[in-house]
Steps between C-alpha positions, in 0.01 A plus 500: 500500500643841410570771742229719354227232582645444848487877559143513373394212722667656796321838425164326463558311825575827676185665355285208604644503857441874515130447387453229758641713781273786388198271497575348843563834675210705377254625757156605377530868614784534245243422227294790625806719488561385137143583408521846657828569328345391167194722543722789609730465184199465274349824637831681452508369145151649438610827654804505270267426203278791586806736509740348247624838401591594858693174537692575181561856625632371838733257329629759254595732785701226668677330208573623153335248271353557152132538482454161334691329783282695758182383329627142498606506862171670617292239318710220648445644848126521425495139385718367779296662769152425364562147366761405757283629785203296369710191473636547849156568646357173343810296560529411131863482366625674813866465430458636154306802639778563753763480224323763286449728803854495644659716225226761542558514874880521462449788255270670740754470781806595296373758257197660664488470882874512571537844327186637666594517858180659618339462844211294339710306251375156403852355530417283804186370335682416179770301697237323690314400181826390346588284797147341497532428121831327565345299781207390279744419218663254731207348689245506225123550526386274786192305568251779442575550131407384151832349461433262789148418368637423150777281629257321733255423210792385282609267784161347516482428132828304503 
């Protein structure tokens, strides 16, 4: 067996152990926290959608991007928050939802909130959301999720 396949098997074994650990150590209140986080991010996405020009204006003041790049980034943020928030709230494709949200939160921390040291800055909230997204990326969706129901039904059919 080649080293590539051994490395791939080792990686898959690590991912399976990580998923098993996440499933075994997942209290139900964490699922409520995941749902609240998803609803919050979805609402933020709707707010950004209502004021897309303001979002682009805020980003253009912080970082010098071309207008096309700003439009792309603002629409990515809108998609990541609304769709990712919905997926987090329902517990469907939770890890994917976290992966699409993490770059947005890193950008919010680095480019927006870090430069705006105001008394009522959202820097702490952005860091907290980023940490929660990383946590749910590791532990997954939990027993109160569509992922759990789908996997449970798939297990019954086998």
